[in-house]
PyMOL Python script that loads the backbone (N, CA, C, O; Angstrom):
from pymol import cmd

cmd.read_pdbstr("""\
ATOM      1  N   MET A   1       0.429   6.438   9.192  1.00  0.00           N
ATOM      2  CA  MET A   1      -0.047   5.801   7.983  1.00  0.00           C
ATOM      3  C   MET A   1      -1.255   4.940   8.357  1.00  0.00           C
ATOM      4  O   MET A   1      -1.133   4.007   9.151  1.00  0.00           O
ATOM      5  N   ASP A   2      -2.389   5.245   7.800  1.00  0.00           N
ATOM      6  CA  ASP A   2      -3.631   4.538   8.091  1.00  0.00           C
ATOM      7  C   ASP A   2      -3.855   3.446   7.053  1.00  0.00           C
ATOM      8  O   ASP A   2      -4.400   3.703   5.979  1.00  0.00           O
ATOM      9  N   LEU A   3      -3.433   2.232   7.375  1.00  0.00           N
ATOM     10  CA  LEU A   3      -3.580   1.116   6.436  1.00  0.00           C
ATOM     11  C   LEU A   3      -5.017   0.650   6.315  1.00  0.00           C
ATOM     12  O   LEU A   3      -5.324  -0.173   5.452  1.00  0.00           O
ATOM     13  N   ASN A   4      -5.911   1.159   7.166  1.00  0.00           N
ATOM     14  CA  ASN A   4      -7.332   0.836   7.047  1.00  0.00           C
ATOM     15  C   ASN A   4      -8.028   1.704   6.004  1.00  0.00           C
ATOM     16  O   ASN A   4      -9.186   1.462   5.663  1.00  0.00           O
ATOM     17  N   ALA A   5      -7.328   2.710   5.500  1.00  0.00           N
ATOM     18  CA  ALA A   5      -7.891   3.550   4.443  1.00  0.00           C
ATOM     19  C   ALA A   5      -8.131   2.682   3.206  1.00  0.00           C
ATOM     20  O   ALA A   5      -7.428   1.697   2.982  1.00  0.00           O
ATOM     21  N   THR A   6      -9.117   3.056   2.419  1.00  0.00           N
ATOM     22  CA  THR A   6      -9.452   2.303   1.210  1.00  0.00           C
ATOM     23  C   THR A   6      -9.110   3.120  -0.033  1.00  0.00           C
ATOM     24  O   THR A   6      -8.837   4.318   0.047  1.00  0.00           O
ATOM     25  N   LEU A   7      -9.131   2.453  -1.173  1.00  0.00           N
ATOM     26  CA  LEU A   7      -8.904   3.172  -2.434  1.00  0.00           C
ATOM     27  C   LEU A   7      -9.967   4.240  -2.648  1.00  0.00           C
ATOM     28  O   LEU A   7      -9.701   5.261  -3.281  1.00  0.00           O
ATOM     29  N   ARG A   8     -11.158   4.017  -2.131  1.00  0.00           N
ATOM     30  CA  ARG A   8     -12.238   5.005  -2.241  1.00  0.00           C
ATOM     31  C   ARG A   8     -11.819   6.327  -1.579  1.00  0.00           C
ATOM     32  O   ARG A   8     -12.221   7.403  -2.022  1.00  0.00           O
ATOM     33  N   GLN A   9     -11.023   6.238  -0.536  1.00  0.00           N
ATOM     34  CA  GLN A   9     -10.640   7.424   0.234  1.00  0.00           C
ATOM     35  C   GLN A   9      -9.392   8.126  -0.307  1.00  0.00           C
ATOM     36  O   GLN A   9      -9.111   9.257   0.088  1.00  0.00           O
ATOM     37  N   VAL A  10      -8.655   7.496  -1.182  1.00  0.00           N
ATOM     38  CA  VAL A  10      -7.442   8.102  -1.747  1.00  0.00           C
ATOM     39  C   VAL A  10      -7.687   8.336  -3.229  1.00  0.00           C
ATOM     40  O   VAL A  10      -7.926   7.392  -3.983  1.00  0.00           O
ATOM     41  N   ARG A  11      -7.628   9.587  -3.639  1.00  0.00           N
ATOM     42  CA  ARG A  11      -7.979   9.955  -5.011  1.00  0.00           C
ATOM     43  C   ARG A  11      -6.781  10.160  -5.921  1.00  0.00           C
ATOM     44  O   ARG A  11      -6.948  10.542  -7.079  1.00  0.00           O
ATOM     45  N   ASP A  12      -5.575   9.915  -5.422  1.00  0.00           N
ATOM     46  CA  ASP A  12      -4.388  10.072  -6.262  1.00  0.00           C
ATOM     47  C   ASP A  12      -4.501   9.152  -7.477  1.00  0.00           C
ATOM     48  O   ASP A  12      -4.923   8.004  -7.341  1.00  0.00           O
ATOM     49  N   ILE A  13      -4.135   9.632  -8.644  1.00  0.00           N
ATOM     50  CA  ILE A  13      -4.196   8.838  -9.869  1.00  0.00           C
ATOM     51  C   ILE A  13      -3.160   7.722  -9.837  1.00  0.00           C
ATOM     52  O   ILE A  13      -3.411   6.616 -10.316  1.00  0.00           O
ATOM     53  N   VAL A  14      -2.009   8.018  -9.276  1.00  0.00           N
ATOM     54  CA  VAL A  14      -0.923   7.048  -9.153  1.00  0.00           C
ATOM     55  C   VAL A  14      -0.636   6.841  -7.668  1.00  0.00           C
ATOM     56  O   VAL A  14      -0.469   7.805  -6.921  1.00  0.00           O
ATOM     57  N   ILE A  15      -0.579   5.585  -7.249  1.00  0.00           N
ATOM     58  CA  ILE A  15      -0.289   5.236  -5.862  1.00  0.00           C
ATOM     59  C   ILE A  15       1.157   4.765  -5.804  1.00  0.00           C
ATOM     60  O   ILE A  15       1.514   3.764  -6.426  1.00  0.00           O
ATOM     61  N   THR A  16       1.984   5.481  -5.062  1.00  0.00           N
ATOM     62  CA  THR A  16       3.392   5.108  -4.922  1.00  0.00           C
ATOM     63  C   THR A  16       3.537   4.138  -3.755  1.00  0.00           C
ATOM     64  O   THR A  16       2.938   4.320  -2.695  1.00  0.00           O
ATOM     65  N   VAL A  17       4.340   3.111  -3.970  1.00  0.00           N
ATOM     66  CA  VAL A  17       4.646   2.137  -2.916  1.00  0.00           C
ATOM     67  C   VAL A  17       6.160   2.048  -2.818  1.00  0.00           C
ATOM     68  O   VAL A  17       6.856   2.040  -3.833  1.00  0.00           O
ATOM     69  N   GLU A  18       6.668   1.980  -1.588  1.00  0.00           N
ATOM     70  CA  GLU A  18       8.112   1.923  -1.406  1.00  0.00           C
ATOM     71  C   GLU A  18       8.460   1.134  -0.151  1.00  0.00           C
ATOM     72  O   GLU A  18       7.655   1.010   0.771  1.00  0.00           O
ATOM     73  N   CYS A  19       9.678   0.605  -0.139  1.00  0.00           N
ATOM     74  CA  CYS A  19      10.172  -0.126   1.028  1.00  0.00           C
ATOM     75  C   CYS A  19      11.567   0.382   1.359  1.00  0.00           C
ATOM     76  O   CYS A  19      12.490   0.255   0.555  1.00  0.00           O
ATOM     77  N   ALA A  20      11.712   0.954   2.539  1.00  0.00           N
ATOM     78  CA  ALA A  20      13.006   1.480   2.960  1.00  0.00           C
ATOM     79  C   ALA A  20      14.005   0.349   3.214  1.00  0.00           C
ATOM     80  O   ALA A  20      15.203   0.522   2.991  1.00  0.00           O
ATOM     81  N   ALA A  21      13.525  -0.794   3.674  1.00  0.00           N
ATOM     82  CA  ALA A  21      14.414  -1.916   3.989  1.00  0.00           C
ATOM     83  C   ALA A  21      15.026  -2.519   2.730  1.00  0.00           C
ATOM     84  O   ALA A  21      16.213  -2.846   2.711  1.00  0.00           O
ATOM     85  N   CYS A  22      14.232  -2.665   1.689  1.00  0.00           N
ATOM     86  CA  CYS A  22      14.695  -3.306   0.451  1.00  0.00           C
ATOM     87  C   CYS A  22      15.177  -2.306  -0.588  1.00  0.00           C
ATOM     88  O   CYS A  22      15.935  -2.657  -1.493  1.00  0.00           O
ATOM     89  N   GLY A  23      14.739  -1.068  -0.457  1.00  0.00           N
ATOM     90  CA  GLY A  23      15.078  -0.066  -1.456  1.00  0.00           C
ATOM     91  C   GLY A  23      14.213  -0.150  -2.702  1.00  0.00           C
ATOM     92  O   GLY A  23      14.467   0.544  -3.686  1.00  0.00           O
ATOM     93  N   ARG A  24      13.187  -1.001  -2.664  1.00  0.00           N
ATOM     94  CA  ARG A  24      12.295  -1.142  -3.819  1.00  0.00           C
ATOM     95  C   ARG A  24      11.236  -0.049  -3.786  1.00  0.00           C
ATOM     96  O   ARG A  24      10.833   0.415  -2.720  1.00  0.00           O
ATOM     97  N   SER A  25      10.795   0.349  -4.964  1.00  0.00           N
ATOM     98  CA  SER A  25       9.703   1.311  -5.055  1.00  0.00           C
ATOM     99  C   SER A  25       9.010   1.116  -6.398  1.00  0.00           C
ATOM    100  O   SER A  25       9.567   0.544  -7.335  1.00  0.00           O
ATOM    101  N   GLY A  26       7.806   1.601  -6.457  1.00  0.00           N
ATOM    102  CA  GLY A  26       7.062   1.496  -7.700  1.00  0.00           C
ATOM    103  C   GLY A  26       5.819   2.346  -7.652  1.00  0.00           C
ATOM    104  O   GLY A  26       5.504   2.968  -6.637  1.00  0.00           O
ATOM    105  N   GLN A  27       5.126   2.363  -8.757  1.00  0.00           N
ATOM    106  CA  GLN A  27       3.901   3.140  -8.860  1.00  0.00           C
ATOM    107  C   GLN A  27       2.792   2.241  -9.373  1.00  0.00           C
ATOM    108  O   GLN A  27       2.988   1.456 -10.301  1.00  0.00           O
ATOM    109  N   LEU A  28       1.630   2.366  -8.761  1.00  0.00           N
ATOM    110  CA  LEU A  28       0.470   1.580  -9.134  1.00  0.00           C
ATOM    111  C   LEU A  28      -0.603   2.512  -9.675  1.00  0.00           C
ATOM    112  O   LEU A  28      -0.856   3.570  -9.098  1.00  0.00           O
ATOM    113  N   ASP A  29      -1.223   2.137 -10.756  1.00  0.00           N
ATOM    114  CA  ASP A  29      -2.281   2.927 -11.365  1.00  0.00           C
ATOM    115  C   ASP A  29      -3.575   2.696 -10.580  1.00  0.00           C
ATOM    116  O   ASP A  29      -4.063   1.568 -10.507  1.00  0.00           O
ATOM    117  N   ARG A  30      -4.124   3.749  -9.999  1.00  0.00           N
ATOM    118  CA  ARG A  30      -5.328   3.627  -9.178  1.00  0.00           C
ATOM    119  C   ARG A  30      -6.491   3.024  -9.955  1.00  0.00           C
ATOM    120  O   ARG A  30      -7.232   2.206  -9.410  1.00  0.00           O
ATOM    121  N   ALA A  31      -6.668   3.411 -11.216  1.00  0.00           N
ATOM    122  CA  ALA A  31      -7.771   2.898 -12.027  1.00  0.00           C
ATOM    123  C   ALA A  31      -7.668   1.383 -12.206  1.00  0.00           C
ATOM    124  O   ALA A  31      -8.676   0.678 -12.155  1.00  0.00           O
ATOM    125  N   ILE A  32      -6.471   0.894 -12.413  1.00  0.00           N
ATOM    126  CA  ILE A  32      -6.278  -0.559 -12.559  1.00  0.00           C
ATOM    127  C   ILE A  32      -6.548  -1.258 -11.233  1.00  0.00           C
ATOM    128  O   ILE A  32      -7.184  -2.312 -11.201  1.00  0.00           O
ATOM    129  N   LEU A  33      -6.067  -0.674 -10.138  1.00  0.00           N
ATOM    130  CA  LEU A  33      -6.334  -1.256  -8.815  1.00  0.00           C
ATOM    131  C   LEU A  33      -7.835  -1.317  -8.538  1.00  0.00           C
ATOM    132  O   LEU A  33      -8.336  -2.308  -8.007  1.00  0.00           O
ATOM    133  N   LEU A  34      -8.545  -0.252  -8.901  1.00  0.00           N
ATOM    134  CA  LEU A  34      -9.996  -0.228  -8.704  1.00  0.00           C
ATOM    135  C   LEU A  34     -10.683  -1.328  -9.511  1.00  0.00           C
ATOM    136  O   LEU A  34     -11.592  -1.992  -9.012  1.00  0.00           O
ATOM    137  N   THR A  35     -10.255  -1.518 -10.741  1.00  0.00           N
ATOM    138  CA  THR A  35     -10.841  -2.549 -11.595  1.00  0.00           C
ATOM    139  C   THR A  35     -10.576  -3.945 -11.039  1.00  0.00           C
ATOM    140  O   THR A  35     -11.471  -4.791 -11.020  1.00  0.00           O
ATOM    141  N   LYS A  36      -9.350  -4.182 -10.589  1.00  0.00           N
ATOM    142  CA  LYS A  36      -8.967  -5.507 -10.109  1.00  0.00           C
ATOM    143  C   LYS A  36      -9.489  -5.832  -8.717  1.00  0.00           C
ATOM    144  O   LYS A  36      -9.871  -6.971  -8.449  1.00  0.00           O
ATOM    145  N   HIS A  37      -9.509  -4.825  -7.812  1.00  0.00           N
ATOM    146  CA  HIS A  37      -9.769  -5.106  -6.402  1.00  0.00           C
ATOM    147  C   HIS A  37     -10.975  -4.371  -5.815  1.00  0.00           C
ATOM    148  O   HIS A  37     -11.430  -4.707  -4.721  1.00  0.00           O
ATOM    149  N   GLY A  38     -11.492  -3.384  -6.524  1.00  0.00           N
ATOM    150  CA  GLY A  38     -12.641  -2.629  -6.035  1.00  0.00           C
ATOM    151  C   GLY A  38     -12.247  -1.476  -5.126  1.00  0.00           C
ATOM    152  O   GLY A  38     -11.127  -1.424  -4.618  1.00  0.00           O
ATOM    153  N   ALA A  39     -13.172  -0.561  -4.930  1.00  0.00           N
ATOM    154  CA  ALA A  39     -12.907   0.655  -4.152  1.00  0.00           C
ATOM    155  C   ALA A  39     -12.778   0.388  -2.662  1.00  0.00           C
ATOM    156  O   ALA A  39     -12.214   1.208  -1.938  1.00  0.00           O
ATOM    157  N   ALA A  40     -13.289  -0.741  -2.190  1.00  0.00           N
ATOM    158  CA  ALA A  40     -13.274  -1.034  -0.754  1.00  0.00           C
ATOM    159  C   ALA A  40     -11.993  -1.732  -0.293  1.00  0.00           C
ATOM    160  O   ALA A  40     -11.837  -1.999   0.898  1.00  0.00           O
ATOM    161  N   VAL A  41     -11.077  -2.030  -1.215  1.00  0.00           N
ATOM    162  CA  VAL A  41      -9.840  -2.699  -0.805  1.00  0.00           C
ATOM    163  C   VAL A  41      -9.040  -1.755   0.087  1.00  0.00           C
ATOM    164  O   VAL A  41      -8.904  -0.567  -0.206  1.00  0.00           O
ATOM    165  N   THR A  42      -8.514  -2.304   1.178  1.00  0.00           N
ATOM    166  CA  THR A  42      -7.737  -1.485   2.112  1.00  0.00           C
ATOM    167  C   THR A  42      -6.266  -1.454   1.692  1.00  0.00           C
ATOM    168  O   THR A  42      -5.795  -2.303   0.936  1.00  0.00           O
ATOM    169  N   PHE A  43      -5.573  -0.464   2.200  1.00  0.00           N
ATOM    170  CA  PHE A  43      -4.146  -0.376   1.929  1.00  0.00           C
ATOM    171  C   PHE A  43      -3.385  -1.466   2.679  1.00  0.00           C
ATOM    172  O   PHE A  43      -2.276  -1.819   2.279  1.00  0.00           O
ATOM    173  N   ALA A  44      -3.952  -2.003   3.750  1.00  0.00           N
ATOM    174  CA  ALA A  44      -3.338  -3.148   4.425  1.00  0.00           C
ATOM    175  C   ALA A  44      -3.294  -4.336   3.465  1.00  0.00           C
ATOM    176  O   ALA A  44      -2.283  -5.032   3.374  1.00  0.00           O
ATOM    177  N   ARG A  45      -4.387  -4.560   2.759  1.00  0.00           N
ATOM    178  CA  ARG A  45      -4.448  -5.659   1.781  1.00  0.00           C
ATOM    179  C   ARG A  45      -3.499  -5.383   0.610  1.00  0.00           C
ATOM    180  O   ARG A  45      -2.782  -6.281   0.167  1.00  0.00           O
ATOM    181  N   LEU A  46      -3.494  -4.157   0.116  1.00  0.00           N
ATOM    182  CA  LEU A  46      -2.584  -3.800  -0.973  1.00  0.00           C
ATOM    183  C   LEU A  46      -1.127  -3.956  -0.552  1.00  0.00           C
ATOM    184  O   LEU A  46      -0.285  -4.382  -1.343  1.00  0.00           O
ATOM    185  N   ARG A  47      -0.839  -3.609   0.696  1.00  0.00           N
ATOM    186  CA  ARG A  47       0.519  -3.745   1.217  1.00  0.00           C
ATOM    187  C   ARG A  47       0.947  -5.208   1.218  1.00  0.00           C
ATOM    188  O   ARG A  47       2.064  -5.533   0.816  1.00  0.00           O
ATOM    189  N   ARG A  48       0.062  -6.085   1.667  1.00  0.00           N
ATOM    190  CA  ARG A  48       0.388  -7.514   1.676  1.00  0.00           C
ATOM    191  C   ARG A  48       0.633  -8.028   0.255  1.00  0.00           C
ATOM    192  O   ARG A  48       1.532  -8.837   0.024  1.00  0.00           O
ATOM    193  N   MET A  49      -0.170  -7.554  -0.682  1.00  0.00           N
ATOM    194  CA  MET A  49       0.016  -7.983  -2.075  1.00  0.00           C
ATOM    195  C   MET A  49       1.323  -7.436  -2.646  1.00  0.00           C
ATOM    196  O   MET A  49       2.042  -8.148  -3.347  1.00  0.00           O
ATOM    197  N   ALA A  50       1.629  -6.180  -2.350  1.00  0.00           N
ATOM    198  CA  ALA A  50       2.845  -5.562  -2.877  1.00  0.00           C
ATOM    199  C   ALA A  50       4.100  -6.204  -2.290  1.00  0.00           C
ATOM    200  O   ALA A  50       5.136  -6.276  -2.950  1.00  0.00           O
ATOM    201  N   ALA A  51       3.997  -6.674  -1.037  1.00  0.00           N
ATOM    202  CA  ALA A  51       5.159  -7.236  -0.352  1.00  0.00           C
ATOM    203  C   ALA A  51       5.197  -8.761  -0.410  1.00  0.00           C
ATOM    204  O   ALA A  51       6.001  -9.391   0.278  1.00  0.00           O
ATOM    205  N   MET A  52       4.338  -9.347  -1.221  1.00  0.00           N
ATOM    206  CA  MET A  52       4.300 -10.801  -1.316  1.00  0.00           C
ATOM    207  C   MET A  52       5.677 -11.348  -1.656  1.00  0.00           C
ATOM    208  O   MET A  52       6.326 -10.891  -2.597  1.00  0.00           O
ATOM    209  N   GLY A  53       6.109 -12.317  -0.889  1.00  0.00           N
ATOM    210  CA  GLY A  53       7.428 -12.900  -1.093  1.00  0.00           C
ATOM    211  C   GLY A  53       8.509 -12.263  -0.238  1.00  0.00           C
ATOM    212  O   GLY A  53       9.642 -12.744  -0.220  1.00  0.00           O
ATOM    213  N   CYS A  54       8.186 -11.203   0.462  1.00  0.00           N
ATOM    214  CA  CYS A  54       9.163 -10.529   1.326  1.00  0.00           C
ATOM    215  C   CYS A  54       9.371 -11.356   2.596  1.00  0.00           C
ATOM    216  O   CYS A  54       8.416 -11.638   3.320  1.00  0.00           O
ATOM    217  N   ASP A  55      10.608 -11.739   2.863  1.00  0.00           N
ATOM    218  CA  ASP A  55      10.914 -12.511   4.066  1.00  0.00           C
ATOM    219  C   ASP A  55      10.649 -11.720   5.335  1.00  0.00           C
ATOM    220  O   ASP A  55      10.427 -12.307   6.395  1.00  0.00           O
ATOM    221  N   ARG A  56      10.669 -10.410   5.243  1.00  0.00           N
ATOM    222  CA  ARG A  56      10.444  -9.569   6.414  1.00  0.00           C
ATOM    223  C   ARG A  56       8.960  -9.464   6.788  1.00  0.00           C
ATOM    224  O   ARG A  56       8.620  -9.190   7.939  1.00  0.00           O
ATOM    225  N   LEU A  57       8.088  -9.683   5.806  1.00  0.00           N
ATOM    226  CA  LEU A  57       6.651  -9.539   6.054  1.00  0.00           C
ATOM    227  C   LEU A  57       6.159 -10.595   7.033  1.00  0.00           C
ATOM    228  O   LEU A  57       5.360 -10.298   7.922  1.00  0.00           O
ATOM    229  N   VAL A  58       6.630 -11.818   6.874  1.00  0.00           N
ATOM    230  CA  VAL A  58       6.247 -12.903   7.774  1.00  0.00           C
ATOM    231  C   VAL A  58       7.532 -13.538   8.290  1.00  0.00           C
ATOM    232  O   VAL A  58       8.168 -14.339   7.605  1.00  0.00           O
ATOM    233  N   SER A  59       7.897 -13.166   9.504  1.00  0.00           N
ATOM    234  CA  SER A  59       9.113 -13.715  10.098  1.00  0.00           C
ATOM    235  C   SER A  59       8.833 -14.094  11.547  1.00  0.00           C
ATOM    236  O   SER A  59       7.778 -13.771  12.092  1.00  0.00           O
ATOM    237  N   LEU A  60       9.764 -14.766  12.146  1.00  0.00           N
ATOM    238  CA  LEU A  60       9.602 -15.157  13.547  1.00  0.00           C
ATOM    239  C   LEU A  60       9.471 -13.943  14.467  1.00  0.00           C
ATOM    240  O   LEU A  60       8.861 -14.025  15.533  1.00  0.00           O
ATOM    241  N   ASP A  61      10.046 -12.825  14.046  1.00  0.00           N
ATOM    242  CA  ASP A  61       9.999 -11.587  14.834  1.00  0.00           C
ATOM    243  C   ASP A  61       8.760 -10.752  14.531  1.00  0.00           C
ATOM    244  O   ASP A  61       8.616  -9.647  15.054  1.00  0.00           O
ATOM    245  N   GLY A  62       7.875 -11.262  13.702  1.00  0.00           N
ATOM    246  CA  GLY A  62       6.679 -10.509  13.313  1.00  0.00           C
ATOM    247  C   GLY A  62       6.915  -9.762  12.011  1.00  0.00           C
ATOM    248  O   GLY A  62       7.814 -10.098  11.239  1.00  0.00           O
ATOM    249  N   ASP A  63       6.106  -8.760  11.783  1.00  0.00           N
ATOM    250  CA  ASP A  63       6.154  -7.971  10.553  1.00  0.00           C
ATOM    251  C   ASP A  63       7.263  -6.927  10.659  1.00  0.00           C
ATOM    252  O   ASP A  63       7.137  -5.944  11.389  1.00  0.00           O
ATOM    253  N   ARG A  64       8.346  -7.153   9.923  1.00  0.00           N
ATOM    254  CA  ARG A  64       9.451  -6.189   9.892  1.00  0.00           C
ATOM    255  C   ARG A  64       9.570  -5.527   8.533  1.00  0.00           C
ATOM    256  O   ARG A  64      10.499  -4.758   8.284  1.00  0.00           O
ATOM    257  N   CYS A  65       8.629  -5.827   7.660  1.00  0.00           N
ATOM    258  CA  CYS A  65       8.624  -5.253   6.321  1.00  0.00           C
ATOM    259  C   CYS A  65       8.329  -3.750   6.428  1.00  0.00           C
ATOM    260  O   CYS A  65       7.498  -3.335   7.236  1.00  0.00           O
ATOM    261  N   GLN A  66       8.990  -2.969   5.641  1.00  0.00           N
ATOM    262  CA  GLN A  66       8.803  -1.514   5.703  1.00  0.00           C
ATOM    263  C   GLN A  66       8.089  -0.977   4.465  1.00  0.00           C
ATOM    264  O   GLN A  66       8.252   0.188   4.102  1.00  0.00           O
ATOM    265  N   THR A  67       7.291  -1.841   3.817  1.00  0.00           N
ATOM    266  CA  THR A  67       6.515  -1.394   2.668  1.00  0.00           C
ATOM    267  C   THR A  67       5.499  -0.365   3.134  1.00  0.00           C
ATOM    268  O   THR A  67       4.775  -0.578   4.107  1.00  0.00           O
ATOM    269  N   ARG A  68       5.459   0.757   2.418  1.00  0.00           N
ATOM    270  CA  ARG A  68       4.564   1.849   2.825  1.00  0.00           C
ATOM    271  C   ARG A  68       4.047   2.586   1.604  1.00  0.00           C
ATOM    272  O   ARG A  68       4.577   2.457   0.500  1.00  0.00           O
ATOM    273  N   PHE A  69       3.005   3.358   1.831  1.00  0.00           N
ATOM    274  CA  PHE A  69       2.388   4.175   0.785  1.00  0.00           C
ATOM    275  C   PHE A  69       2.502   5.637   1.222  1.00  0.00           C
ATOM    276  O   PHE A  69       1.771   6.061   2.116  1.00  0.00           O
ATOM    277  N   PRO A  70       3.396   6.414   0.616  1.00  0.00           N
ATOM    278  CA  PRO A  70       3.577   7.817   1.008  1.00  0.00           C
ATOM    279  C   PRO A  70       2.281   8.638   0.960  1.00  0.00           C
ATOM    280  O   PRO A  70       2.142   9.604   1.711  1.00  0.00           O
ATOM    281  N   CYS A  71       1.340   8.272   0.096  1.00  0.00           N
ATOM    282  CA  CYS A  71       0.096   9.037   0.000  1.00  0.00           C
ATOM    283  C   CYS A  71      -0.705   8.983   1.299  1.00  0.00           C
ATOM    284  O   CYS A  71      -1.546   9.850   1.537  1.00  0.00           O
ATOM    285  N   LEU A  72      -0.460   7.985   2.138  1.00  0.00           N
ATOM    286  CA  LEU A  72      -1.191   7.873   3.398  1.00  0.00           C
ATOM    287  C   LEU A  72      -0.605   8.767   4.485  1.00  0.00           C
ATOM    288  O   LEU A  72      -1.206   8.927   5.548  1.00  0.00           O
ATOM    289  N   ASP A  73       0.552   9.343   4.231  1.00  0.00           N
ATOM    290  CA  ASP A  73       1.194  10.233   5.208  1.00  0.00           C
ATOM    291  C   ASP A  73       0.709  11.673   5.084  1.00  0.00           C
ATOM    292  O   ASP A  73       0.822  12.454   6.028  1.00  0.00           O
ATOM    293  N   GLY A  74       0.178  12.017   3.936  1.00  0.00           N
ATOM    294  CA  GLY A  74      -0.209  13.407   3.692  1.00  0.00           C
ATOM    295  C   GLY A  74      -1.695  13.637   3.811  1.00  0.00           C
ATOM    296  O   GLY A  74      -2.373  13.014   4.627  1.00  0.00           O
ATOM    297  N   GLU A  75      -2.185  14.525   3.001  1.00  0.00           N
ATOM    298  CA  GLU A  75      -3.586  14.909   3.045  1.00  0.00           C
ATOM    299  C   GLU A  75      -4.383  14.268   1.904  1.00  0.00           C
ATOM    300  O   GLU A  75      -5.408  14.808   1.486  1.00  0.00           O
ATOM    301  N   SER A  76      -3.923  13.136   1.406  1.00  0.00           N
ATOM    302  CA  SER A  76      -4.578  12.490   0.275  1.00  0.00           C
ATOM    303  C   SER A  76      -5.840  11.711   0.662  1.00  0.00           C
ATOM    304  O   SER A  76      -6.635  11.352  -0.206  1.00  0.00           O
ATOM    305  N   ILE A  77      -6.023  11.452   1.949  1.00  0.00           N
ATOM    306  CA  ILE A  77      -7.154  10.645   2.377  1.00  0.00           C
ATOM    307  C   ILE A  77      -8.402  11.512   2.509  1.00  0.00           C
ATOM    308  O   ILE A  77      -8.398  12.514   3.223  1.00  0.00           O
ATOM    309  N   VAL A  78      -9.461  11.121   1.821  1.00  0.00           N
ATOM    310  CA  VAL A  78     -10.749  11.812   1.895  1.00  0.00           C
ATOM    311  C   VAL A  78     -11.598  11.076   2.907  1.00  0.00           C
ATOM    312  O   VAL A  78     -11.821   9.873   2.775  1.00  0.00           O
ATOM    313  N   ARG A  79     -12.065  11.771   3.897  1.00  0.00           N
ATOM    314  CA  ARG A  79     -12.901  11.146   4.948  1.00  0.00           C
ATOM    315  C   ARG A  79     -14.351  11.320   4.665  1.00  0.00           C
ATOM    316  O   ARG A  79     -15.191  10.861   5.439  1.00  0.00           O
TER     317      ARG A  79
END
""", "prot")
cmd.dss("prot")
cmd.show_as("cartoon", "prot")
cmd.util.cbc("prot")
cmd.orient("prot")
């Protein structure tokens, strides 16, 4: 999963976000994300925003949060 990828590089209309640790999942509208954050926003930044408030994201043991974007695992990234 390349968290340095930007919204510019992922053309999926809907961006799915999920966390295996918490069991939470959701869908984000790419057009709304582009309007709010711009095409240069990285998935690392989006991940931090999506996981805001997660005790696992910032802990004494480091980042144990499992928030991920399945679109980054496949062929959705345009280089």
